GUTIKOL-931014 format. One line per field, with one value per atom (N, C-alpha, C, O, CB): residue number from 0; x, y, z; atom name; residue in one letter. Coordinates in pm, 1 decimal. Glycine has a CB too. Layout:
// GUTIKOL-931014
seq: [NUM  ...]
px: [X  ...]
py: [Y  ...]
pz: [Z  ...]
atom: [CA  ...]
type: [A  ...]
This chain:
// GUTIKOL-931014
seq: [0  0  0  0  0  1  1  1  1  1  2  2  2  2  2  3  3  3  3  3  4  4  4  4  4  5  5  5  5  5  6  6  6  6  6  7  7  7  7  7  8  8  8  8  8  9  9  9  9  9  10  10  10  10  10  11  11  11  11  11  12  12  12  12  12  13  13  13  13  13  14  14  14  14  14  15  15  15  15  15  16  16  16  16  16  17  17  17  17  17  18  18  18  18  18  19  19  19  19  19  20  20  20  20  20  21  21  21  21  21  22  22  22  22  22  23  23  23  23  23  24  24  24  24  24  25  25  25  25  25  26  26  26  26  26  27  27  27  27  27  28  28  28  28  28  29  29  29  29  29  30  30  30  30  30  31  31  31  31  31  32  32  32  32  32  33  33  33  33  33  34  34  34  34  34  35  35  35  35  35  36  36  36  36  36  37  37  37  37  37  38  38  38  38  38  39  39  39  39  39  40  40  40  40  40  41  41  41  41  41  42  42  42  42  42  43  43  43  43  43  44  44  44  44  44  45  45  45  45  45  46  46  46  46  46  47  47  47  47  47  48  48  48  48  48  49  49  49  49  49  50  50  50  50  50  51  51  51  51  51  52  52  52  52  52  53  53  53  53  53  54  54  54  54  54  55  55  55  55  55  56  56  56  56  56  57  57  57  57  57  58  58  58  58  58  59  59  59  59  59  60  60  60  60  60  61  61  61  61  61  62  62  62  62  62  63  63  63  63  63  64  64  64  64  64  65  65  65  65  65  66  66  66  66  66  67  67  67  67  67  68  68  68  68  68  69  69  69  69  69  70  70  70  70  70  71  71  71  71  71  72  72  72  72  72  73  73  73  73  73  74  74  74  74  74  75  75  75  75  75  76  76  76  76  76  77  77  77  77  77  78  78  78  78  78  79  79  79  79  79  80  80  80  80  80  81  81  81  81  81  82  82  82  82  82  83  83  83  83  83  84  84  84  84  84  85  85  85  85  85  86  86  86  86  86  87  87  87  87  87  88  88  88  88  88  89  89  89  89  89  90  90  90  90  90  91  91  91  91  91  92  92  92  92  92  93  93  93  93  93  94  94  94  94  94  95  95  95  95  95  96  96  96  96  96  97  97  97  97  97  98  98  98  98  98  99  99  99  99  99  100  100  100  100  100  101  101  101  101  101  102  102  102  102  102  103  103  103  103  103  104  104  104  104  104  105  105  105  105  105  106  106  106  106  106  107  107  107  107  107  108  108  108  108  108  109  109  109  109  109  110  110  110  110  110  111  111  111  111  111  112  112  112  112  112  113  113  113  113  113  114  114  114  114  114  115  115  115  115  115  116  116  116  116  116  117  117  117  117  117  118  118  118  118  118  119  119  119  119  119  120  120  120  120  120  121  121  121  121  121  122  122  122  122  122  123  123  123  123  123  124  124  124  124  124  125  125  125  125  125  126  126  126  126  126  127  127  127  127  127]
px: [-4342.1  -4248.6  -4374.3  -4366.6  -4024.2  -4509.0  -4616.3  -4587.4  -4555.7  -4751.3  -4599.9  -4604.9  -4726.1  -4774.4  -4501.7  -4811.9  -4897.3  -4856.7  -4775.0  -4993.9  -4990.5  -4943.3  -5113.6  -5231.1  -4906.3  -5055.1  -5167.1  -5278.3  -5382.0  -5084.9  -5194.1  -5222.2  -5108.6  -4987.5  -5317.8  -5188.8  -5048.2  -4903.9  -4895.6  -5085.3  -4812.0  -4684.4  -4660.5  -4555.6  -4763.1  -4740.5  -4752.4  -4774.7  -4858.5  -4838.2  -4667.9  -4670.3  -4583.7  -4476.5  -4552.0  -4656.5  -4608.6  -4556.7  -4588.3  -4716.9  -4478.6  -4498.5  -4398.4  -4338.1  -4426.0  -4421.0  -4388.3  -4270.3  -4235.7  -4583.5  -4240.9  -4094.8  -4114.5  -4182.8  -3923.4  -4025.8  -4021.6  -3873.3  -3845.8  -4104.1  -3749.6  -3597.1  -3586.9  -3680.2  -3504.4  -3479.6  -3484.1  -3316.6  -3224.6  -3558.7  -3323.3  -3211.1  -3060.7  -2940.8  -3227.9  -3152.0  -3064.9  -3029.0  -2915.7  -3167.2  -3121.3  -3082.3  -2962.7  -2873.2  -3231.3  -2967.1  -2865.9  -2745.1  -2654.2  -2886.7  -2752.9  -2566.0  -2493.6  -2373.9  -2521.7  -2658.6  -2567.9  -2524.2  -2401.1  -2688.6  -2582.5  -2557.1  -2452.2  -2358.2  -2632.4  -2423.9  -2314.2  -2167.5  -2061.8  -2357.6  -2204.5  -2101.9  -2070.4  -1982.8  -2145.4  -2150.9  -2118.4  -2061.0  -1997.3  -2237.8  -2105.5  -2084.2  -1933.6  -1833.1  -2239.6  -1926.5  -1806.7  -1875.0  -1809.2  -1661.5  -1951.8  -2027.1  -2102.2  -2222.3  -2121.0  -2019.2  -2056.9  -2074.2  -2077.1  -1947.1  -2081.8  -2158.7  -2245.3  -2329.1  -2307.4  -2223.7  -2251.2  -2421.4  -2508.3  -2125.6  -2456.7  -2605.3  -2689.3  -2807.4  -2611.0  -2577.1  -2677.4  -2652.1  -2713.1  -2660.3  -2574.6  -2561.9  -2516.2  -2482.1  -2465.7  -2510.7  -2539.9  -2648.3  -2694.0  -2492.0  -2699.5  -2859.4  -2830.8  -2919.1  -2952.4  -2694.9  -2662.5  -2673.3  -2762.1  -2508.2  -2545.1  -2515.4  -2595.4  -2523.4  -2371.8  -2680.3  -2786.4  -2899.8  -2964.9  -2881.5  -2908.5  -3035.3  -2980.2  -3059.1  -3091.2  -2858.3  -2825.8  -2831.7  -2796.6  -2722.9  -2872.2  -2876.5  -2946.5  -2973.2  -2886.3  -2999.8  -3126.3  -3219.9  -3334.2  -3097.9  -3201.7  -3284.0  -3334.0  -3441.4  -3212.3  -3293.3  -3277.4  -3297.8  -3340.3  -3360.0  -3260.6  -3254.5  -3146.7  -3086.2  -3404.4  -3159.5  -3073.5  -3160.8  -3282.8  -3034.5  -3069.1  -3169.3  -3073.4  -2959.7  -3219.4  -3161.0  -3090.7  -3044.7  -3053.5  -3173.3  -2937.8  -2791.5  -2910.9  -3003.5  -2564.1  -2871.0  -2958.7  -2942.2  -3026.1  -2875.8  -2850.2  -2780.4  -2830.8  -2760.1  -2579.3  -2940.6  -2980.0  -3117.6  -3197.6  -2927.8  -3141.8  -3257.9  -3314.8  -3414.2  -3299.8  -3182.6  -3184.3  -3191.0  -3307.3  -3050.4  -3114.5  -3088.9  -3216.9  -3242.7  -3046.6  -3296.4  -3476.7  -3543.4  -3642.8  -3611.9  -3490.9  -3525.2  -3521.2  -3623.9  -3461.4  -3415.4  -3279.2  -3312.4  -3368.7  -3080.4  -3302.9  -3406.1  -3529.3  -3549.2  -3454.6  -3648.8  -3776.1  -3809.7  -3920.2  -3861.9  -3725.5  -3690.2  -3692.3  -3733.1  -3545.6  -3636.5  -3522.8  -3653.1  -3691.0  -3349.4  -3752.7  -3850.8  -3979.4  -4083.1  -3833.5  -3942.0  -4083.4  -4071.3  -4157.8  -4114.0  -3922.9  -3863.6  -3710.3  -3598.5  -3811.8  -3781.2  -3683.4  -3630.7  -3679.7  -3754.1  -3500.6  -3401.9  -3397.3  -3325.4  -3469.4  -3427.9  -3425.7  -3283.3  -3277.1  -3538.6  -3186.5  -3080.8  -3090.0  -3207.6  -3014.3  -3030.4  -3027.2  -2918.1  -2810.9  -3004.4  -2980.2  -2848.0  -2862.5  -2752.7  -2843.4  -2949.0  -2906.1  -3038.5  -3158.8  -2910.3  -2959.7  -3035.1  -3006.3  -2892.5  -3044.5  -3136.4  -3122.3  -3172.5  -3260.0  -3221.3  -3121.9  -3186.5  -3118.8  -3005.8  -3145.0  -3258.5  -3238.9  -3293.4  -3387.8  -3301.4  -3224.6  -3281.9  -3339.0  -3264.4  -3228.3  -3443.0  -3508.1  -3525.9  -3504.2  -3660.4  -3556.9  -3640.8  -3595.7  -3623.1  -3796.1  -3515.2  -3473.6  -3580.2  -3698.3  -3433.7  -3505.2  -3577.0  -3548.3  -3431.1  -3540.2  -3628.9  -3619.2  -3581.5  -3548.7  -3765.1  -3577.2  -3545.6  -3739.8  -3809.9  -3399.3  -3772.9  -3875.8  -3999.5  -4106.1  -3827.3  -3997.5  -4149.8  -4103.2  -3990.0  -4187.6  -4261.3  -4299.0  -4285.9  -4351.9  -4420.7  -4172.9  -4154.2  -4248.4  -4249.6  -4036.6  -4337.4  -4364.2  -4302.9  -4292.6  -4509.7  -4246.2  -4208.2  -4296.5  -4388.6  -4114.8  -4256.9  -4360.1  -4308.2  -4210.2  -4433.7  -4311.9  -4278.7  -4374.1  -4483.1  -4243.2  -4373.7  -4442.6  -4364.4  -4270.2  -4466.0  -4425.8  -4357.2  -4430.9  -4545.4  -4302.9  -4278.0  -4416.4  -4476.9  -4457.1  -4377.6  -4597.9  -4592.8  -4514.1  -4487.0  -4789.4  -4467.4  -4416.2  -4272.2  -4188.3  -4457.2  -4248.4  -4071.8  -4069.3  -4025.2  -3923.5  -4110.3  -4095.0  -3947.5  -3852.4  -4191.2  -3966.1  -3856.3  -3789.8  -3702.3  -3793.7  -3831.9  -3842.1  -3883.5  -3973.5  -3911.4  -3874.8  -3985.1  -3920.2  -3819.8  -3915.3  -4041.5  -4065.3  -4047.3  -4133.3  -4278.9  -3948.4  -3932.6  -4014.8  -4048.5  -3747.7  -4016.8  -4062.5  -4039.3  -4041.0  -4224.5  -4016.5  -4013.8  -4053.8  -3959.4  -3918.7  -4172.7  -4215.8  -4244.2  -4277.7  -4345.3  -4229.8  -4284.7  -4414.3  -4492.8  -4288.6  -4477.6  -4619.1  -4694.0  -4812.5  -4647.4  -4617.6  -4730.4  -4717.0  -4773.5  -4739.8  -4647.8  -4668.2  -4687.7  -4794.6  -4543.6  -4617.0  -4586.4  -4456.6  -4425.9  -4723.2  -4392.0  -4283.5  -4171.2  -4129.8  -4237.1  -4146.8  -4084.6  -3922.7  -3851.9  -4122.9  -3875.6  -3746.0  -3667.8  -3585.5  -3749.0  -3668.7  -3618.6  -3732.9  -3846.2  -3527.0  -3632.4  -3708.1  -3597.9  -3494.3  -3814.4  -3633.3  -3562.6  -3588.2  -3683.9  -3432.4  -3553.8  -3616.0  -3466.2  -3350.1  -3658.3  -3505.1  -3437.8  -3498.0  -3605.1  -3549.0  -3366.1  -3413.8  -3379.8  -3263.4  -3344.2  -3428.1  -3390.3  -3365.9  -3412.4  -3495.3  -3292.0  -3288.3  -3319.0  -3372.9  -3227.3  -3304.5  -3343.1  -3214.9  -3101.2  -3410.1  -3237.8  -3141.5  -3047.0  -2940.8  -3182.8]
py: [-316.3  -257.2  -158.7  -94.4  -174.5  -137.0  -44.7  46.3  -14.0  -138.1  182.5  270.0  323.5  360.0  378.7  339.6  385.5  477.1  461.9  282.1  604.0  669.7  610.1  632.1  909.2  540.1  495.6  630.3  668.3  422.2  694.1  763.8  912.9  901.1  712.5  1046.2  1133.3  1062.9  1002.3  1237.9  1078.0  1020.6  875.6  828.0  1023.7  800.6  691.8  633.2  659.4  668.2  550.4  507.5  354.2  324.7  663.8  277.4  137.7  93.2  138.9  49.8  4.0  -32.4  -182.4  -238.7  116.7  -206.7  -377.7  -379.0  -288.7  -523.0  -501.1  -516.1  -676.6  -736.8  -430.0  -727.8  -857.8  -892.9  -874.9  -887.4  -940.9  -917.9  -1036.8  -1117.1  -929.2  -1059.7  -1156.6  -1183.6  -1113.3  -1122.9  -1329.6  -1380.7  -1279.0  -1260.5  -1585.9  -1240.8  -1123.8  -1009.0  -966.0  -1042.8  -979.1  -852.7  -903.8  -827.4  -825.0  -1039.9  -1097.8  -1067.9  -991.0  -1275.3  -1137.9  -1142.9  -1016.9  -988.7  -1255.7  -918.4  -764.3  -726.2  -725.6  -603.0  -692.7  -646.6  -706.5  -637.1  -649.8  -837.9  -900.8  -861.2  -808.8  -1078.8  -903.3  -804.1  -637.0  -586.6  -814.1  -551.5  -429.7  -419.3  -323.4  -326.9  -572.1  -498.5  -578.6  -513.5  -573.4  -689.3  -743.3  -859.4  -957.0  -662.1  -896.5  -934.6  -1075.6  -1097.2  -798.8  -1131.6  -1273.2  -1436.2  -1547.2  -1288.1  -1403.4  -1489.8  -1594.3  -1536.6  -1352.7  -1749.1  -1844.8  -1840.8  -1908.6  -1993.4  -1776.7  -1764.6  -1687.7  -1688.9  -1679.7  -1620.2  -1502.2  -1519.0  -1440.6  -1343.7  -1601.5  -1641.9  -1773.4  -1796.8  -1554.1  -1842.6  -2020.1  -2060.6  -2049.0  -2109.5  -2092.8  -2201.4  -2321.2  -2383.6  -2234.3  -2389.0  -2535.5  -2505.0  -2543.2  -2606.1  -2413.4  -2439.7  -2336.3  -2288.5  -2441.7  -2299.6  -2215.9  -2365.2  -2383.3  -2024.9  -2448.5  -2546.0  -2616.9  -2663.9  -2635.5  -2643.5  -2700.2  -2658.8  -2735.1  -2724.1  -2546.3  -2454.2  -2455.1  -2574.8  -2361.1  -2403.8  -2377.1  -2311.3  -2333.0  -2299.9  -2232.0  -2148.3  -2226.6  -2274.3  -2063.5  -2254.8  -2366.0  -2336.0  -2418.3  -2473.4  -2169.3  -2126.5  -1983.5  -1969.6  -2118.0  -1913.0  -1756.4  -1699.8  -1714.0  -1667.6  -1599.1  -1507.3  -1380.0  -1381.9  -1518.0  -1272.0  -1100.2  -1121.4  -1195.8  -950.5  -964.3  -947.3  -818.2  -770.0  -887.8  -793.2  -707.5  -551.2  -461.3  -705.2  -548.1  -419.1  -433.5  -381.3  -417.4  -498.5  -466.9  -468.1  -473.5  -523.9  -460.2  -448.8  -265.6  -195.3  -574.5  -254.1  -114.7  -55.7  -35.2  -64.2  -28.4  14.6  81.1  197.9  -104.6  -40.2  19.9  91.4  158.1  -128.0  85.6  163.3  263.4  317.8  161.7  308.8  460.2  498.3  607.7  432.7  456.2  551.3  590.0  711.4  460.3  493.7  555.8  613.6  666.9  493.8  634.3  767.0  921.9  1028.1  744.9  894.0  1013.8  1030.4  1130.5  976.9  1000.6  973.0  1036.8  1076.4  871.9  1034.2  1043.7  1177.4  1264.5  927.9  1179.8  1307.6  1390.1  1419.8  1239.0  1404.9  1490.1  1612.6  1674.7  1559.9  1596.5  1711.8  1668.5  1749.4  1877.3  1603.7  1593.0  1507.7  1387.4  1564.1  1559.0  1456.2  1334.2  1306.1  1483.0  1231.3  1116.7  1083.0  1022.4  1050.2  1136.7  1112.6  1019.9  977.4  1201.3  949.5  816.1  676.7  689.6  861.4  565.4  508.2  370.7  333.5  501.1  306.2  160.6  56.9  89.3  142.9  -46.9  -208.8  -310.6  -325.5  -242.3  -397.0  -541.7  -609.0  -558.6  -591.6  -764.6  -807.7  -921.1  -1012.3  -807.0  -968.2  -1078.1  -1206.9  -1312.4  -1030.9  -1208.9  -1297.8  -1292.0  -1186.5  -1247.8  -1413.8  -1391.2  -1328.3  -1327.4  -1507.5  -1258.6  -1229.6  -1328.0  -1359.7  -1091.3  -1370.2  -1488.7  -1418.1  -1300.8  -1579.7  -1472.0  -1477.0  -1517.3  -1616.6  -1584.5  -1342.2  -1462.7  -1424.8  -1453.0  -1615.3  -1349.8  -1379.3  -1228.3  -1180.5  -1509.6  -1153.6  -1018.1  -985.7  -1040.1  -988.3  -865.2  -743.1  -625.6  -526.2  -680.2  -650.6  -474.7  -427.9  -470.8  -428.3  -296.4  -190.8  -110.5  -62.0  -119.6  -94.7  39.2  111.0  61.7  21.3  287.6  388.5  420.0  387.7  454.7  504.4  523.5  658.0  638.7  392.7  825.2  870.9  915.9  932.8  973.7  922.6  964.4  1060.4  1170.5  984.7  1005.3  1213.8  1229.2  1349.3  1326.0  1175.9  1243.0  1236.3  1271.1  1207.6  1199.3  1239.8  1299.8  1221.6  1031.9  1410.8  1406.2  1439.2  1515.9  1470.3  1386.1  1338.2  1201.0  1171.0  1402.4  1126.0  979.5  905.1  965.4  950.7  828.6  736.7  556.2  498.5  777.6  542.3  355.2  269.7  258.8  312.1  231.1  108.9  -65.1  -128.2  87.3  -83.1  -212.8  -265.2  -180.6  -229.9  -398.2  -459.7  -612.7  -689.0  -432.3  -671.5  -828.5  -890.0  -830.1  -850.3  -1006.7  -1106.1  -1089.8  -1137.9  -1225.3  -1046.5  -1025.3  -1145.9  -1134.4  -994.1  -1291.9  -1360.5  -1442.7  -1552.0  -1440.6  -1408.4  -1502.7  -1369.5  -1366.3  -1626.1  -1272.4  -1118.6  -1129.0  -1032.6  -1058.7  -1225.2  -1241.0  -1116.2  -1103.0  -1412.2  -1030.4  -921.2  -917.2  -923.7  -835.1  -909.2  -889.1  -806.4  -860.3  -848.0  -651.0  -584.0  -497.0  -470.2  -546.5  -451.0  -350.3  -279.4  -331.0  -401.8  -128.1  -30.7  103.3  91.6  -53.1  249.7  382.1  466.7  426.3  421.3  547.5  649.5  811.5  871.5  613.9  827.5  999.8  1150.1  1174.4  1044.4  1188.0  1264.6  1421.4  1456.5  1249.6  1506.3  1586.3  1704.7  1670.8  1567.7  1843.4  1900.5  1929.9  1892.7  2005.7  1987.9  2026.6  2058.5  2098.0  2156.1]
pz: [3177.5  3339.6  3309.8  3205.1  3350.8  3405.2  3441.7  3586.3  3688.9  3456.8  3585.0  3709.4  3706.2  3599.0  3721.6  3857.5  3883.0  4031.7  4122.5  3873.5  3989.4  4138.8  4217.2  4187.8  4132.6  4309.8  4401.6  4454.9  4400.6  4541.6  4611.4  4614.3  4665.2  4683.8  4658.9  4679.1  4709.6  4761.7  4868.6  4829.6  4684.9  4837.1  4808.2  4851.3  5039.1  4743.2  4706.6  4543.3  4457.0  4784.2  4547.6  4354.7  4330.4  4383.2  4234.4  4244.5  4224.2  4085.7  3975.9  4257.6  4112.1  3957.6  3970.7  4062.0  3824.1  3825.6  3854.8  3704.6  3628.5  3835.3  3710.4  3629.3  3649.4  3732.3  3710.8  3538.1  3508.5  3494.2  3375.5  3388.0  3570.6  3573.2  3473.4  3476.4  3735.6  3380.5  3304.1  3315.7  3357.6  3159.0  3253.8  3310.1  3200.3  3220.8  3290.1  3094.7  3018.2  3137.4  3158.5  2876.5  3192.7  3325.3  3416.4  3452.8  3451.2  3451.1  3556.0  3463.2  3494.6  3607.3  3342.3  3313.2  3263.6  3257.5  3184.1  3214.2  3159.9  3312.0  3315.5  3065.9  3445.2  3544.7  3538.5  3499.8  3641.6  3567.8  3627.0  3517.3  3552.7  3640.8  3390.1  3312.7  3328.9  3258.6  3178.3  3430.2  3396.3  3543.9  3587.3  3335.9  3636.1  3818.7  3821.0  3849.8  3995.6  3796.5  3775.4  3857.9  3821.8  3821.4  3931.2  4015.8  3915.1  3899.2  4073.1  3875.6  3811.5  3885.2  3832.1  3713.7  3997.1  4147.7  4028.1  3958.8  4294.6  4005.2  3927.2  4018.8  3964.1  3928.9  4129.9  4187.6  4081.9  4047.3  4338.1  4045.7  3924.8  3814.6  3742.0  3923.3  3752.2  3595.5  3568.4  3452.5  3520.1  3633.3  3617.2  3619.1  3732.9  3712.3  3568.5  3582.1  3618.1  3677.0  3440.5  3592.1  3609.8  3758.5  3834.7  3542.9  3792.5  3911.5  3988.4  4076.0  3931.8  3988.8  4093.5  4103.9  4206.8  3999.7  4001.5  4016.5  4108.1  4190.1  3891.7  4123.7  4276.7  4411.1  4501.2  4285.0  4432.5  4536.1  4619.3  4630.4  4512.4  4691.7  4799.4  4746.6  4786.9  4923.1  4662.5  4534.0  4466.3  4502.9  4435.6  4382.5  4240.2  4120.0  4038.9  4234.7  4080.6  3986.5  4053.5  4159.8  3918.6  3954.8  3953.6  4015.7  4007.5  3811.3  4113.6  4156.0  4104.9  4057.5  4333.2  4132.3  4129.9  4227.8  4325.5  4130.4  4149.6  4261.8  4310.5  4245.2  4177.2  4429.7  4533.6  4439.5  4444.4  4731.5  4379.7  4352.4  4177.0  4090.8  4399.6  4144.8  4051.6  4054.5  3961.1  3971.4  4217.8  4214.4  4261.9  4243.4  4306.9  4329.0  4375.6  4233.8  4199.1  4473.9  4158.3  4022.7  3978.4  3949.4  3927.5  3982.6  3909.4  4018.7  3989.9  3860.4  4175.4  4279.9  4225.8  4185.2  4390.4  4212.3  4213.1  4096.0  4101.6  4217.3  3988.1  3855.4  3903.3  3902.1  3709.1  3960.1  3962.1  4051.6  4040.9  3945.6  4196.6  4272.0  4200.4  4247.4  4320.2  4077.7  4007.6  3942.8  4003.6  3900.8  3857.7  3838.9  3903.4  3850.1  3850.4  4028.1  4104.1  4156.9  4166.0  4229.7  4197.5  4271.7  4184.0  4225.9  4446.9  4041.2  3993.0  4120.6  4215.0  3853.1  4050.1  4161.6  4300.0  4358.6  4178.1  4358.9  4443.3  4519.6  4494.1  4442.4  4598.4  4621.1  4650.4  4627.3  4698.7  4692.5  4727.0  4856.9  4858.7  4604.0  4940.3  5098.3  5148.7  5184.5  5234.3  5178.8  5254.1  5204.2  5181.7  5461.6  5202.1  5189.3  5305.4  5334.2  5049.2  5363.4  5425.8  5312.1  5231.9  5573.7  5311.5  5233.7  5306.4  5352.9  5048.0  5299.3  5326.1  5216.2  5155.4  5454.6  5168.5  5100.0  5139.9  5104.2  5016.0  5201.7  5301.3  5222.8  5282.3  5362.8  5116.3  5007.9  4854.2  4796.9  5009.0  4762.4  4630.3  4576.9  4611.8  4554.7  4459.1  4329.8  4217.6  4197.7  4280.6  4155.3  4055.6  3925.3  3943.3  4039.4  3763.7  3659.3  3614.6  3634.2  3637.2  3530.3  3497.8  3565.0  3510.3  3552.6  3703.5  3785.3  3796.2  3803.3  3951.9  3794.9  3822.8  3947.5  4036.1  3788.6  3974.9  4075.3  4093.0  4020.5  4043.0  4210.9  4244.2  4347.8  4462.7  4277.3  4274.2  4366.9  4398.2  4332.4  4330.5  4529.4  4633.8  4673.0  4728.8  4755.6  4688.0  4711.4  4778.2  4730.9  4626.4  4930.6  5015.4  5090.8  5167.7  5085.5  5052.7  5130.9  5299.7  5341.5  5046.6  5365.3  5520.0  5527.6  5476.2  5666.4  5628.2  5631.9  5761.4  5764.7  5659.2  5860.8  5942.7  5914.7  5997.8  6062.7  5817.8  5828.8  5636.1  5551.9  5878.2  5602.8  5490.6  5356.2  5370.9  5492.7  5284.0  5238.6  5238.1  5156.9  5282.4  5325.0  5364.5  5284.1  5225.7  5461.3  5252.7  5132.9  5210.4  5252.2  4872.2  5189.3  5233.2  5078.6  4991.1  5310.4  5078.6  4974.7  5011.4  5111.6  4970.6  4870.1  4933.3  4795.6  4706.2  5012.2  4759.8  4673.8  4660.8  4681.4  4648.9  4631.1  4646.9  4521.3  4419.1  4734.3  4534.1  4438.1  4379.9  4461.6  4495.4  4280.2  4256.3  4299.5  4330.8  4110.8  4304.5  4285.9  4418.4  4414.4  4144.2  4544.3  4648.7  4730.0  4791.0  4690.5  4742.1  4806.8  4896.2  4966.3  4913.4  4895.6  4967.5  4891.9  4776.7  4960.0  5031.0  4994.4  4971.1  5071.7  5087.7  4872.0  4816.8  4882.1  4956.0  4696.7  4875.7  4921.0  4976.3  4936.3  4846.7  5123.2  5194.0  5250.2  5291.8  5299.8  5248.7  5318.4  5280.3  5203.7  5308.9  5289.6  5312.2  5230.8  5225.1  5515.2  5196.1  5066.7  5167.5  5176.8  4839.2  5223.0  5231.9  5125.1  5093.3  5370.6  5105.6  5009.4  5066.1  5174.6  4900.5  4984.9  4993.8  4916.1  4810.8  5024.0  4927.5  4843.8  4728.1  4757.2  4908.1  4616.8  4466.5  4541.5  4493.5  4344.0]
atom: [N  CA  C  O  CB  N  CA  C  O  CB  N  CA  C  O  CB  N  CA  C  O  CB  N  CA  C  O  CB  N  CA  C  O  CB  N  CA  C  O  CB  N  CA  C  O  CB  N  CA  C  O  CB  N  CA  C  O  CB  N  CA  C  O  CB  N  CA  C  O  CB  N  CA  C  O  CB  N  CA  C  O  CB  N  CA  C  O  CB  N  CA  C  O  CB  N  CA  C  O  CB  N  CA  C  O  CB  N  CA  C  O  CB  N  CA  C  O  CB  N  CA  C  O  CB  N  CA  C  O  CB  N  CA  C  O  CB  N  CA  C  O  CB  N  CA  C  O  CB  N  CA  C  O  CB  N  CA  C  O  CB  N  CA  C  O  CB  N  CA  C  O  CB  N  CA  C  O  CB  N  CA  C  O  CB  N  CA  C  O  CB  N  CA  C  O  CB  N  CA  C  O  CB  N  CA  C  O  CB  N  CA  C  O  CB  N  CA  C  O  CB  N  CA  C  O  CB  N  CA  C  O  CB  N  CA  C  O  CB  N  CA  C  O  CB  N  CA  C  O  CB  N  CA  C  O  CB  N  CA  C  O  CB  N  CA  C  O  CB  N  CA  C  O  CB  N  CA  C  O  CB  N  CA  C  O  CB  N  CA  C  O  CB  N  CA  C  O  CB  N  CA  C  O  CB  N  CA  C  O  CB  N  CA  C  O  CB  N  CA  C  O  CB  N  CA  C  O  CB  N  CA  C  O  CB  N  CA  C  O  CB  N  CA  C  O  CB  N  CA  C  O  CB  N  CA  C  O  CB  N  CA  C  O  CB  N  CA  C  O  CB  N  CA  C  O  CB  N  CA  C  O  CB  N  CA  C  O  CB  N  CA  C  O  CB  N  CA  C  O  CB  N  CA  C  O  CB  N  CA  C  O  CB  N  CA  C  O  CB  N  CA  C  O  CB  N  CA  C  O  CB  N  CA  C  O  CB  N  CA  C  O  CB  N  CA  C  O  CB  N  CA  C  O  CB  N  CA  C  O  CB  N  CA  C  O  CB  N  CA  C  O  CB  N  CA  C  O  CB  N  CA  C  O  CB  N  CA  C  O  CB  N  CA  C  O  CB  N  CA  C  O  CB  N  CA  C  O  CB  N  CA  C  O  CB  N  CA  C  O  CB  N  CA  C  O  CB  N  CA  C  O  CB  N  CA  C  O  CB  N  CA  C  O  CB  N  CA  C  O  CB  N  CA  C  O  CB  N  CA  C  O  CB  N  CA  C  O  CB  N  CA  C  O  CB  N  CA  C  O  CB  N  CA  C  O  CB  N  CA  C  O  CB  N  CA  C  O  CB  N  CA  C  O  CB  N  CA  C  O  CB  N  CA  C  O  CB  N  CA  C  O  CB  N  CA  C  O  CB  N  CA  C  O  CB  N  CA  C  O  CB  N  CA  C  O  CB  N  CA  C  O  CB  N  CA  C  O  CB  N  CA  C  O  CB  N  CA  C  O  CB  N  CA  C  O  CB  N  CA  C  O  CB  N  CA  C  O  CB  N  CA  C  O  CB  N  CA  C  O  CB  N  CA  C  O  CB  N  CA  C  O  CB  N  CA  C  O  CB  N  CA  C  O  CB  N  CA  C  O  CB  N  CA  C  O  CB  N  CA  C  O  CB  N  CA  C  O  CB  N  CA  C  O  CB  N  CA  C  O  CB  N  CA  C  O  CB]
type: [M  M  M  M  M  S  S  S  S  S  L  L  L  L  L  T  T  T  T  T  E  E  E  E  E  D  D  D  D  D  A  A  A  A  A  P  P  P  P  P  G  G  G  G  G  C  C  C  C  C  A  A  A  A  A  T  T  T  T  T  F  F  F  F  F  T  T  T  T  T  W  W  W  W  W  I  I  I  I  I  P  P  P  P  P  R  R  R  R  R  Q  Q  Q  Q  Q  S  S  S  S  S  D  D  D  D  D  F  F  F  F  F  D  D  D  D  D  A  A  A  A  A  F  F  F  F  F  A  A  A  A  A  K  K  K  K  K  L  L  L  L  L  S  S  S  S  S  G  G  G  G  G  D  D  D  D  D  D  D  D  D  D  N  N  N  N  N  P  P  P  P  P  I  I  I  I  I  H  H  H  H  H  V  V  V  V  V  D  D  D  D  D  P  P  P  P  P  E  E  E  E  E  F  F  F  F  F  S  S  S  S  S  A  A  A  A  A  R  R  R  R  R  T  T  T  T  T  R  R  R  R  R  F  F  F  F  F  G  G  G  G  G  R  R  R  R  R  T  T  T  T  T  V  V  V  V  V  S  S  S  S  S  H  H  H  H  H  G  G  G  G  G  M  M  M  M  M  L  L  L  L  L  L  L  L  L  L  Y  Y  Y  Y  Y  T  T  T  T  T  R  R  R  R  R  V  V  V  V  V  F  F  F  F  F  A  A  A  A  A  H  H  H  H  H  L  L  L  L  L  A  A  A  A  A  A  A  A  A  A  L  L  L  L  L  Y  Y  Y  Y  Y  P  P  P  P  P  G  G  G  G  G  R  R  R  R  R  K  K  K  K  K  H  H  H  H  H  V  V  V  V  V  L  L  L  L  L  Q  Q  Q  Q  Q  T  T  T  T  T  L  L  L  L  L  M  M  M  M  M  F  F  F  F  F  P  P  P  P  P  N  N  N  N  N  P  P  P  P  P  S  S  S  S  S  Y  Y  Y  Y  Y  A  A  A  A  A  D  D  D  D  D  E  E  E  E  E  E  E  E  E  E  L  L  L  L  L  T  T  T  T  T  F  F  F  F  F  T  T  T  T  T  F  F  F  F  F  S  S  S  S  S  E  E  E  E  E  T  T  T  T  T  A  A  A  A  A  A  A  A  A  A  Q  Q  Q  Q  Q  P  P  P  P  P  G  G  G  G  G  R  R  R  R  R  I  I  I  I  I  L  L  L  L  L  I  I  I  I  I  E  E  E  E  E  V  V  V  V  V  S  S  S  S  S  R  R  R  R  R  S  S  S  S  S  D  D  D  D  D  D  D  D  D  D  G  G  G  G  G  A  A  A  A  A  V  V  V  V  V  T  T  T  T  T  L  L  L  L  L  S  S  S  S  S  G  G  G  G  G  T  T  T  T  T  C  C  C  C  C  D  D  D  D  D  L  L  L  L  L  G  G  G  G  G  D  D  D  D  D  A  A  A  A  A]
């Protein structure tokens, strides 16, 4: 994983989720849907392979928000998952603070190879 500060109020990082991450999250969360943890099952689906839990992606987002904005409260989030994230494919996480609405962070996660957005949303941060 790498993190870069692109411009004031903007940061990106990359992460490659592994099947072991999907399996560990399934065990922790109780969401052991075979689309996430069973490669043989998921190979027969429209995805062709296992896909990440949306909330696994968001745990990464949440951790980086805490690192980028220490001490700020997480007040509200909006999330959409328009495309799947796959094991062993690099993802790029982008955070941009909006000038018009200080404390509102625009979040986008995309597959690094093809740019397909896999998580899109916002997070409103409050004071500590």
